[in-house]
C-alpha beads as a LAMMPS data file, in Angstrom:
LAMMPS data file: protein, C-alpha beads

135 atoms
134 bonds

1 atom types
1 bond types

-500.0 500.0 xlo xhi
-500.0 500.0 ylo yhi
-500.0 500.0 zlo zhi

Masses

1 110.0

Atoms # bond

1 1 1 -240.845 -386.043 -137.039
2 1 1 -238.643 -384.128 -139.301
3 1 1 -240.139 -381.407 -141.330
4 1 1 -238.542 -380.609 -144.389
5 1 1 -238.974 -377.157 -145.768
6 1 1 -238.850 -376.263 -149.124
7 1 1 -236.524 -373.396 -150.115
8 1 1 -238.357 -370.461 -151.956
9 1 1 -236.377 -368.039 -153.649
10 1 1 -237.348 -364.538 -152.345
11 1 1 -236.471 -361.518 -154.513
12 1 1 -234.298 -358.933 -153.257
13 1 1 -235.624 -355.778 -151.812
14 1 1 -233.778 -352.650 -152.483
15 1 1 -232.358 -350.994 -149.265
16 1 1 -234.836 -347.942 -149.926
17 1 1 -237.546 -347.260 -152.316
18 1 1 -236.046 -343.944 -153.027
19 1 1 -232.760 -345.254 -153.682
20 1 1 -234.323 -347.815 -156.220
21 1 1 -236.598 -345.176 -157.658
22 1 1 -233.707 -342.794 -158.483
23 1 1 -231.263 -345.526 -159.434
24 1 1 -233.835 -347.169 -162.142
25 1 1 -235.505 -343.687 -163.324
26 1 1 -233.426 -343.673 -166.548
27 1 1 -234.130 -347.343 -167.384
28 1 1 -238.069 -346.542 -167.002
29 1 1 -237.891 -343.889 -169.552
30 1 1 -235.924 -345.907 -172.252
31 1 1 -238.240 -348.861 -172.147
32 1 1 -240.679 -348.196 -174.870
33 1 1 -243.154 -350.951 -175.070
34 1 1 -243.917 -350.151 -178.762
35 1 1 -240.221 -350.671 -179.600
36 1 1 -239.779 -354.015 -177.761
37 1 1 -243.312 -355.271 -179.194
38 1 1 -241.816 -354.264 -182.762
39 1 1 -238.716 -356.270 -182.100
40 1 1 -240.177 -359.350 -180.410
41 1 1 -241.245 -361.240 -183.492
42 1 1 -239.005 -363.291 -185.442
43 1 1 -240.197 -362.528 -188.767
44 1 1 -239.963 -358.579 -188.027
45 1 1 -236.335 -359.374 -187.044
46 1 1 -235.486 -361.054 -190.214
47 1 1 -236.960 -358.375 -192.112
48 1 1 -235.061 -356.023 -190.169
49 1 1 -231.890 -358.015 -190.627
50 1 1 -232.691 -357.916 -194.270
51 1 1 -232.867 -354.357 -194.688
52 1 1 -229.860 -353.826 -192.433
53 1 1 -227.549 -355.921 -194.908
54 1 1 -229.074 -354.056 -197.762
55 1 1 -227.690 -350.913 -196.691
56 1 1 -230.329 -348.795 -198.636
57 1 1 -233.791 -347.779 -198.843
58 1 1 -235.508 -350.800 -200.216
59 1 1 -239.172 -351.345 -201.710
60 1 1 -241.652 -353.697 -199.775
61 1 1 -241.473 -356.321 -202.556
62 1 1 -237.536 -356.365 -202.524
63 1 1 -237.729 -356.925 -198.575
64 1 1 -240.355 -359.858 -198.975
65 1 1 -238.043 -361.762 -200.836
66 1 1 -236.016 -362.427 -197.785
67 1 1 -238.654 -364.276 -196.267
68 1 1 -241.369 -366.644 -197.282
69 1 1 -244.182 -364.465 -196.075
70 1 1 -246.967 -362.876 -198.281
71 1 1 -246.295 -359.191 -199.422
72 1 1 -249.236 -357.645 -197.319
73 1 1 -247.872 -359.404 -194.216
74 1 1 -244.419 -358.036 -194.965
75 1 1 -245.938 -354.665 -195.630
76 1 1 -247.834 -354.686 -192.118
77 1 1 -244.818 -355.903 -190.155
78 1 1 -242.581 -352.956 -191.868
79 1 1 -245.209 -350.451 -191.119
80 1 1 -245.380 -351.519 -187.435
81 1 1 -241.296 -351.356 -187.339
82 1 1 -241.713 -347.521 -188.738
83 1 1 -244.363 -346.927 -186.364
84 1 1 -241.866 -347.951 -183.449
85 1 1 -239.004 -345.758 -184.690
86 1 1 -236.952 -348.470 -185.946
87 1 1 -237.481 -348.019 -189.941
88 1 1 -237.916 -344.792 -191.840
89 1 1 -240.421 -344.949 -194.678
90 1 1 -240.479 -342.881 -197.686
91 1 1 -243.536 -342.916 -200.191
92 1 1 -242.662 -342.343 -203.840
93 1 1 -246.041 -342.537 -205.796
94 1 1 -247.485 -346.011 -204.988
95 1 1 -244.166 -347.294 -203.809
96 1 1 -243.209 -347.261 -199.966
97 1 1 -239.260 -347.599 -199.459
98 1 1 -238.066 -348.746 -195.978
99 1 1 -234.424 -348.011 -194.509
100 1 1 -233.146 -348.856 -190.967
101 1 1 -232.740 -345.934 -188.567
102 1 1 -229.273 -347.028 -187.210
103 1 1 -228.686 -343.915 -185.163
104 1 1 -231.731 -344.266 -183.334
105 1 1 -231.858 -347.696 -182.834
106 1 1 -228.235 -348.098 -181.911
107 1 1 -228.426 -345.104 -179.679
108 1 1 -231.526 -346.157 -177.773
109 1 1 -229.928 -349.671 -177.205
110 1 1 -226.649 -348.264 -176.076
111 1 1 -228.456 -345.846 -173.764
112 1 1 -230.618 -348.783 -172.239
113 1 1 -227.244 -350.662 -171.660
114 1 1 -225.614 -347.654 -170.030
115 1 1 -228.774 -347.121 -167.819
116 1 1 -228.763 -350.676 -166.777
117 1 1 -224.859 -350.613 -166.174
118 1 1 -225.293 -347.284 -164.096
119 1 1 -228.226 -348.860 -162.048
120 1 1 -226.500 -351.874 -161.244
121 1 1 -222.366 -351.196 -161.907
122 1 1 -220.703 -354.413 -162.584
123 1 1 -223.782 -356.622 -162.236
124 1 1 -224.158 -356.793 -166.015
125 1 1 -220.642 -358.553 -166.286
126 1 1 -221.848 -361.256 -163.986
127 1 1 -222.767 -364.656 -165.880
128 1 1 -225.297 -365.489 -163.338
129 1 1 -227.466 -362.575 -164.157
130 1 1 -228.614 -361.650 -160.727
131 1 1 -229.358 -357.804 -159.573
132 1 1 -227.483 -355.998 -156.830
133 1 1 -230.734 -355.496 -155.037
134 1 1 -230.927 -351.772 -155.541
135 1 1 -233.690 -351.862 -158.145

Bonds

1 1 1 2
2 1 2 3
3 1 3 4
4 1 4 5
5 1 5 6
6 1 6 7
7 1 7 8
8 1 8 9
9 1 9 10
10 1 10 11
11 1 11 12
12 1 12 13
13 1 13 14
14 1 14 15
15 1 15 16
16 1 16 17
17 1 17 18
18 1 18 19
19 1 19 20
20 1 20 21
21 1 21 22
22 1 22 23
23 1 23 24
24 1 24 25
25 1 25 26
26 1 26 27
27 1 27 28
28 1 28 29
29 1 29 30
30 1 30 31
31 1 31 32
32 1 32 33
33 1 33 34
34 1 34 35
35 1 35 36
36 1 36 37
37 1 37 38
38 1 38 39
39 1 39 40
40 1 40 41
41 1 41 42
42 1 42 43
43 1 43 44
44 1 44 45
45 1 45 46
46 1 46 47
47 1 47 48
48 1 48 49
49 1 49 50
50 1 50 51
51 1 51 52
52 1 52 53
53 1 53 54
54 1 54 55
55 1 55 56
56 1 56 57
57 1 57 58
58 1 58 59
59 1 59 60
60 1 60 61
61 1 61 62
62 1 62 63
63 1 63 64
64 1 64 65
65 1 65 66
66 1 66 67
67 1 67 68
68 1 68 69
69 1 69 70
70 1 70 71
71 1 71 72
72 1 72 73
73 1 73 74
74 1 74 75
75 1 75 76
76 1 76 77
77 1 77 78
78 1 78 79
79 1 79 80
80 1 80 81
81 1 81 82
82 1 82 83
83 1 83 84
84 1 84 85
85 1 85 86
86 1 86 87
87 1 87 88
88 1 88 89
89 1 89 90
90 1 90 91
91 1 91 92
92 1 92 93
93 1 93 94
94 1 94 95
95 1 95 96
96 1 96 97
97 1 97 98
98 1 98 99
99 1 99 100
100 1 100 101
101 1 101 102
102 1 102 103
103 1 103 104
104 1 104 105
105 1 105 106
106 1 106 107
107 1 107 108
108 1 108 109
109 1 109 110
110 1 110 111
111 1 111 112
112 1 112 113
113 1 113 114
114 1 114 115
115 1 115 116
116 1 116 117
117 1 117 118
118 1 118 119
119 1 119 120
120 1 120 121
121 1 121 122
122 1 122 123
123 1 123 124
124 1 124 125
125 1 125 126
126 1 126 127
127 1 127 128
128 1 128 129
129 1 129 130
130 1 130 131
131 1 131 132
132 1 132 133
133 1 133 134
134 1 134 135
Protein backbone atom coordinates (compact mmCIF):
# COMPACT_ATOMS: atom_id res chain seq x y z
CA UNK A 1 0.00 0.00 0.00
CA UNK A 2 1.35 3.38 -0.95
CA UNK A 3 1.31 6.11 1.64
CA UNK A 4 0.72 9.66 0.58
CA UNK A 5 2.41 12.27 2.67
CA UNK A 6 0.86 15.64 3.05
CA UNK A 7 3.41 18.31 2.48
CA UNK A 8 3.82 20.72 5.33
CA UNK A 9 5.37 24.10 4.96
CA UNK A 10 8.22 24.47 7.34
CA UNK A 11 9.35 27.94 8.27
CA UNK A 12 12.93 28.54 7.35
CA UNK A 13 15.24 28.98 10.26
CA UNK A 14 18.07 31.46 10.31
CA UNK A 15 21.57 30.18 9.75
CA UNK A 16 22.47 31.32 13.25
CA UNK A 17 20.35 32.87 16.02
CA UNK A 18 23.02 35.51 16.57
CA UNK A 19 22.84 36.55 12.91
CA UNK A 20 19.06 36.80 13.06
CA UNK A 21 19.15 38.81 16.27
CA UNK A 22 21.70 41.28 14.90
CA UNK A 23 19.99 41.43 11.54
CA UNK A 24 16.52 42.19 12.88
CA UNK A 25 17.34 44.34 15.90
CA UNK A 26 16.47 47.61 14.08
CA UNK A 27 13.08 46.19 13.13
CA UNK A 28 12.31 45.21 16.72
CA UNK A 29 13.01 48.75 17.92
CA UNK A 30 10.67 50.24 15.30
CA UNK A 31 7.70 47.93 15.87
CA UNK A 32 5.69 50.10 18.24
CA UNK A 33 2.49 48.23 19.18
CA UNK A 34 0.68 51.44 20.11
CA UNK A 35 1.35 52.96 16.69
CA UNK A 36 0.13 49.90 14.80
CA UNK A 37 -2.86 49.53 17.12
CA UNK A 38 -3.77 53.13 16.34
CA UNK A 39 -3.42 52.60 12.59
CA UNK A 40 -5.28 49.29 12.37
CA UNK A 41 -8.81 50.68 12.69
CA UNK A 42 -10.60 51.69 9.43
CA UNK A 43 -12.36 54.64 11.07
CA UNK A 44 -9.08 55.99 12.46
CA UNK A 45 -7.50 55.62 9.03
CA UNK A 46 -10.36 57.61 7.47
CA UNK A 47 -9.97 60.31 10.12
CA UNK A 48 -6.21 60.39 9.54
CA UNK A 49 -6.76 60.72 5.78
CA UNK A 50 -9.28 63.51 6.35
CA UNK A 51 -6.82 65.44 8.52
CA UNK A 52 -4.00 64.85 6.04
CA UNK A 53 -6.12 66.22 3.17
CA UNK A 54 -7.14 69.22 5.26
CA UNK A 55 -3.51 70.20 5.76
CA UNK A 56 -4.15 72.35 8.83
CA UNK A 57 -5.17 71.83 12.46
CA UNK A 58 -8.88 70.98 12.62
CA UNK A 59 -11.32 70.83 15.52
CA UNK A 60 -12.97 67.50 16.35
CA UNK A 61 -16.35 68.69 15.04
CA UNK A 62 -14.86 69.44 11.61
CA UNK A 63 -13.03 66.10 11.43
CA UNK A 64 -16.23 64.29 12.47
CA UNK A 65 -17.91 65.50 9.27
CA UNK A 66 -15.65 63.11 7.30
CA UNK A 67 -17.26 60.04 8.84
CA UNK A 68 -20.74 59.09 9.87
CA UNK A 69 -19.60 58.49 13.44
CA UNK A 70 -20.71 60.13 16.68
CA UNK A 71 -18.64 63.12 17.82
CA UNK A 72 -17.60 61.44 21.09
CA UNK A 73 -16.36 58.37 19.19
CA UNK A 74 -14.38 60.58 16.80
CA UNK A 75 -12.87 62.38 19.79
CA UNK A 76 -11.73 59.06 21.31
CA UNK A 77 -10.25 57.90 18.00
CA UNK A 78 -8.35 61.16 17.57
CA UNK A 79 -7.11 61.00 21.15
CA UNK A 80 -5.77 57.48 20.60
CA UNK A 81 -4.00 58.60 17.38
CA UNK A 82 -2.52 61.50 19.32
CA UNK A 83 -1.22 59.24 22.13
CA UNK A 84 0.40 57.03 19.48
CA UNK A 85 2.23 60.07 18.09
CA UNK A 86 0.41 60.11 14.75
CA UNK A 87 -1.42 63.36 15.53
CA UNK A 88 -0.59 66.46 17.52
CA UNK A 89 -3.36 67.98 19.61
CA UNK A 90 -3.61 71.60 20.71
CA UNK A 91 -6.26 72.68 23.20
CA UNK A 92 -7.57 76.23 22.98
CA UNK A 93 -10.23 76.87 25.59
CA UNK A 94 -12.76 74.08 25.18
CA UNK A 95 -11.73 73.27 21.62
CA UNK A 96 -9.16 70.62 20.75
CA UNK A 97 -7.59 70.82 17.31
CA UNK A 98 -5.63 68.00 15.71
CA UNK A 99 -3.04 67.93 12.97
CA UNK A 100 -1.05 65.10 11.41
CA UNK A 101 2.55 64.67 12.57
CA UNK A 102 3.77 64.10 9.00
CA UNK A 103 7.47 64.21 9.85
CA UNK A 104 7.27 61.65 12.63
CA UNK A 105 4.87 59.32 10.83
CA UNK A 106 6.72 59.37 7.49
CA UNK A 107 10.10 59.09 9.19
CA UNK A 108 9.02 56.08 11.22
CA UNK A 109 7.50 54.27 8.24
CA UNK A 110 10.60 55.01 6.12
CA UNK A 111 12.87 53.76 8.90
CA UNK A 112 10.81 50.59 9.21
CA UNK A 113 10.97 49.97 5.45
CA UNK A 114 14.73 50.61 5.49
CA UNK A 115 15.19 48.19 8.41
CA UNK A 116 13.32 45.43 6.56
CA UNK A 117 15.34 46.09 3.42
CA UNK A 118 18.58 45.97 5.43
CA UNK A 119 17.54 42.75 7.15
CA UNK A 120 16.59 41.02 3.91
CA UNK A 121 18.21 42.90 0.98
CA UNK A 122 16.29 42.48 -2.24
CA UNK A 123 13.57 40.39 -0.64
CA UNK A 124 11.17 43.32 -0.36
CA UNK A 125 11.15 43.61 -4.15
CA UNK A 126 10.03 40.02 -4.64
CA UNK A 127 6.33 39.61 -5.19
CA UNK A 128 6.08 36.24 -3.46
CA UNK A 129 6.82 37.80 -0.08
CA UNK A 130 9.09 35.08 1.27
CA UNK A 131 11.88 36.00 3.61
CA UNK A 132 15.55 35.25 3.08
CA UNK A 133 15.66 32.98 6.12
CA UNK A 134 18.02 35.20 8.10
CA UNK A 135 15.31 36.62 10.30
